[in-house]
C-alpha positions as CSV (number, residue, x, y, z in Angstrom):
1,M,145.0,240.3,74.2
2,S,143.5,237.7,72.0
3,E,144.6,235.9,68.8
4,Q,141.9,237.5,66.8
5,K,143.2,239.1,63.7
6,P,142.2,242.9,64.1
7,G,142.8,245.4,61.3
8,L,146.4,246.3,62.4
9,A,147.7,249.7,61.5
10,M,150.7,251.7,62.7
11,D,148.3,254.2,64.5
12,I,149.9,254.8,68.0
13,P,147.7,256.4,70.8
14,Q,149.1,259.6,72.1
15,S,150.6,259.1,75.6
16,R,153.0,262.3,75.5
17,I,151.6,265.2,77.6
18,I,152.2,268.2,75.5
19,L,151.7,271.7,76.9
20,A,150.7,274.4,74.2
21,E,153.3,277.0,75.8
22,T,156.8,277.2,77.0
23,A,157.0,275.7,80.6
24,L,158.4,277.4,83.4
25,V,159.6,275.9,86.8
26,D,157.5,276.6,89.9
27,H,154.3,277.4,87.6
28,D,151.0,275.5,87.3
29,Y,149.5,274.5,84.0
30,E,146.0,273.4,82.9
31,L,145.6,270.1,81.0
32,S,142.6,269.8,78.8
33,G,141.7,268.3,75.5
34,P,144.5,266.2,73.9
35,S,146.8,266.8,76.8
36,R,144.2,265.6,79.3
37,Q,143.4,262.5,77.2
38,A,147.2,261.8,76.9
39,L,147.4,261.9,80.7
40,E,144.6,259.3,80.9
41,R,146.9,256.7,79.5
42,W,149.1,257.1,82.4
43,D,146.4,256.0,85.0
44,P,147.1,259.2,86.9
45,R,146.4,259.9,90.7
46,P,146.5,263.3,92.5
47,G,149.9,263.9,93.7
48,E,151.6,261.7,91.2
49,I,154.6,263.1,89.6
50,I,154.9,262.8,85.8
51,T,157.0,263.9,82.8
52,V,155.5,266.4,80.4
53,L,156.7,268.3,77.4
54,D,156.6,271.9,76.5
55,E,155.9,273.3,73.0
56,S,159.6,273.1,72.2
57,R,159.5,269.4,73.4
58,Q,161.9,270.2,76.4
59,S,160.9,267.9,79.2
60,F,159.8,268.7,82.7
61,R,158.7,267.0,85.9
62,G,155.4,267.9,87.4
63,R,153.0,267.0,90.1
64,I,149.5,266.5,89.5
65,V,147.7,268.8,91.9
66,E,144.1,268.7,90.5
67,L,142.4,265.8,88.6
68,S,138.7,266.0,87.2
69,E,137.1,263.9,84.5
70,D,138.0,266.4,81.6
71,A,140.7,268.6,83.0
72,A,143.6,268.5,85.3
73,K,146.4,271.0,86.8
74,I,150.0,270.2,87.2
75,H,152.7,272.0,89.1
76,I,156.0,272.2,87.2
77,F,158.9,271.8,89.7
78,A,162.0,270.9,87.8
79,K,163.4,270.7,84.4
80,A,164.2,267.2,83.2
81,D,167.5,266.2,81.8
82,G,167.7,266.2,77.9
83,P,164.9,266.5,75.2
84,G,161.6,264.9,75.3
85,N,162.6,262.1,72.9
86,S,165.3,259.6,73.7
87,A,166.2,259.6,69.9
88,E,165.0,261.3,66.8
89,R,164.3,257.7,65.4
90,E,161.6,255.4,66.6
91,I,162.6,251.8,67.3
92,I,159.9,249.1,66.9
93,L,160.7,245.6,68.4
94,H,158.9,242.7,66.8
95,Q,159.2,239.9,69.3
96,A,158.4,236.3,68.6
97,L,156.5,235.1,71.7
98,P,158.8,233.5,74.2
99,E,157.7,231.0,76.7
100,R,157.4,231.4,80.5
101,E,157.7,234.9,81.9
102,R,160.4,236.3,79.5
103,M,157.8,238.5,77.6
104,E,157.4,240.3,80.8
105,L,161.0,241.0,81.1
106,I,161.4,242.1,77.6
107,I,158.5,244.6,77.8
108,Q,160.0,246.0,81.0
109,K,163.4,246.5,79.7
110,A,162.5,247.4,76.3
111,T,160.5,250.1,77.7
112,E,163.3,251.3,79.8
113,L,165.7,251.2,76.8
114,G,163.3,253.7,74.8
115,V,161.5,251.4,72.5
116,W,158.8,253.1,70.6
117,A,156.4,250.1,70.0
118,I,156.3,246.3,70.7
119,I,154.7,243.7,68.4
120,P,154.5,240.2,69.7
121,F,153.9,237.6,67.0
122,K,153.9,233.9,66.2
123,S,156.8,232.5,64.3
124,A,157.3,228.9,63.1
125,R,159.4,227.9,66.3
126,S,157.4,230.0,68.9
127,I,154.4,229.3,70.9
128,S,151.0,230.7,70.4
129,L,149.2,233.1,72.8
130,Q,146.7,230.5,73.6
131,E,149.6,228.0,74.5
132,R,151.3,230.6,76.6
133,E,147.8,231.6,78.2
134,H,147.0,228.1,78.8
135,K,150.1,227.6,81.2
136,Q,149.8,230.9,82.9
137,K,147.7,233.9,82.0
138,K,150.1,236.9,81.7
139,A,149.2,238.7,78.5
140,H,146.7,241.0,80.2
141,C,149.5,242.2,82.6
142,W,151.6,243.5,79.7
143,P,150.3,247.0,79.5
144,R,150.7,247.5,83.2
145,I,154.4,246.4,82.9
146,A,155.0,248.8,80.2
147,L,153.1,251.7,82.2
148,R,155.1,251.0,85.4
149,A,158.3,250.7,83.5
150,A,157.7,254.1,81.7
151,K,156.9,255.7,84.9
152,Q,159.9,254.3,86.6
153,C,162.4,255.6,83.9
154,R,160.7,258.9,83.8
155,R,160.2,258.7,79.9
156,P,157.5,261.1,78.5
157,D,155.6,258.3,76.6
158,I,154.5,254.8,76.9
159,P,155.5,252.2,74.3
160,H,152.4,250.9,72.3
161,L,151.8,247.1,72.7
162,F,150.4,245.7,69.6
163,P,147.9,242.7,69.4
164,F,149.5,239.3,69.2
165,C,149.8,238.8,65.5
166,T,151.0,236.4,62.7
167,F,154.6,236.5,61.3
168,Q,153.4,238.0,58.1
169,E,151.2,240.7,59.8
170,S,154.3,241.7,61.8
171,L,156.3,242.1,58.5
172,S,153.6,244.3,57.1
173,L,153.6,246.5,60.1
174,A,157.3,247.2,59.3
175,R,156.5,248.7,55.8
176,Q,156.6,252.2,57.2
177,S,160.2,251.5,58.7
178,G,162.9,253.0,56.7
179,L,165.3,250.4,58.2
180,R,164.4,246.8,58.9
181,I,166.6,244.2,60.6
182,I,165.8,240.4,61.3
183,L,168.3,238.8,63.7
184,W,169.4,235.6,62.4
185,E,172.2,233.6,64.1
186,K,173.0,231.7,60.7
187,Q,173.8,234.7,58.7
188,Q,177.4,234.6,57.4
189,G,179.2,237.8,56.4
190,G,177.1,240.6,55.1
191,I,177.0,244.3,56.0
192,S,177.8,245.5,59.5
193,L,175.0,247.1,61.7
194,A,176.9,250.5,61.6
195,D,177.1,250.3,57.9
196,L,173.2,249.4,57.7
197,V,172.5,252.4,59.9
198,H,174.6,254.9,58.1
199,R,173.5,253.5,54.8
200,Q,170.0,254.5,55.6
201,A,170.9,257.9,57.1
202,D,167.6,259.5,56.5
203,F,165.4,256.9,58.2
204,K,163.0,257.8,60.9
205,R,161.8,254.6,62.1
206,I,163.7,251.2,62.7
207,S,162.0,247.7,62.8
208,V,163.9,245.1,64.6
209,M,162.6,241.4,64.5
210,V,163.9,238.9,67.0
211,G,163.0,235.2,66.8
212,P,162.1,232.6,69.5
213,E,164.4,230.0,71.0
214,G,165.5,228.0,68.2
215,G,165.6,230.9,65.9
216,F,163.9,231.8,62.8
217,T,163.6,229.2,59.9
218,K,165.3,229.7,56.7
219,D,162.0,230.1,55.0
220,E,161.0,232.9,57.4
221,V,164.2,234.8,56.6
222,T,163.6,234.5,52.9
223,V,160.1,236.0,53.4
224,A,161.5,238.7,55.5
225,R,164.1,239.6,53.0
226,Q,161.4,240.0,50.4
227,E,159.8,242.6,52.9
228,G,163.0,244.5,53.0
229,F,164.5,243.0,56.2
230,E,168.2,242.7,56.4
231,P,169.6,239.5,58.1
232,F,172.0,240.4,60.8
233,R,174.0,238.2,63.2
234,L,174.9,239.6,66.6
235,G,177.9,237.7,67.3
236,P,179.5,234.2,67.7
237,R,177.6,233.4,70.8
238,I,173.9,231.8,70.8
239,L,171.7,234.3,72.9
240,R,168.5,233.7,74.5
241,T,165.7,235.6,72.9
242,E,165.3,238.1,75.7
243,T,169.0,238.8,75.7
244,A,169.0,239.3,72.1
245,S,166.2,241.7,72.2
246,L,167.9,243.8,74.9
247,A,171.4,243.7,73.3
248,I,170.2,245.0,69.9
249,L,168.0,247.6,71.4
250,S,170.8,248.7,73.7
251,I,173.4,248.7,70.6
252,L,170.9,250.7,68.6
253,Q,170.1,253.3,71.4
254,F,174.0,253.6,71.8
255,M,174.4,254.3,68.1
256,I,171.3,256.7,67.3
257,G,169.9,257.3,70.6
258,D,170.9,258.6,74.1
259,L,172.6,255.9,75.7
260,G,176.3,256.7,76.6
261,K,175.5,260.5,76.0
262,N,175.6,263.2,78.8
């Protein structure tokens, strides 16, 4: 990752391996075209176990039995629990870049919690990627961390890691989200999170913006409000940025996702 400003867009590469038919346990299936391209994002190895979806979006566990440059064959050996999506709504984490190795923890745990995409950005009180990399080069490991976490928790897709960007670019990327929330510890009163979610009952995508140690400035919150973000306070305690990120993701997945559900 670099600090160049690419033409950011909410175009997420496909990582879900979707069969063009109804899957049956103890059957082999060929992967080619889009499904084989999606498999490539998982850094596949022969014999590796992966999660795939069938045409009804039911998830299954399968073992890669053959692998070539443009095709693959998997053996479905079990039906996985639940549907292929952890939730009907996609959660995007906009994360101000923290210091030390906290970003690695956030990426790993956010992946386990089912986040759809992660957007690291520079805020007024956060460090830049150049400053972060000068101390210890770690950003090149971020995609690998997300991949390993996705495999570990058996999710059918890998969250997309956007290039490091500015605060304004991060706000712009949220314009396609039907619900936008910015965590701000100085927010007093206002609507509850449950009311925010239920008020926008028809939204498909939610953007959650989490600040650095020290939080957002008042000016940043004002700009975010102009972009449709609702300020929200998690509670009376001041949380570290990684704790705040994982707390809000857990709460949202409990409210609109699959946490706490059988």
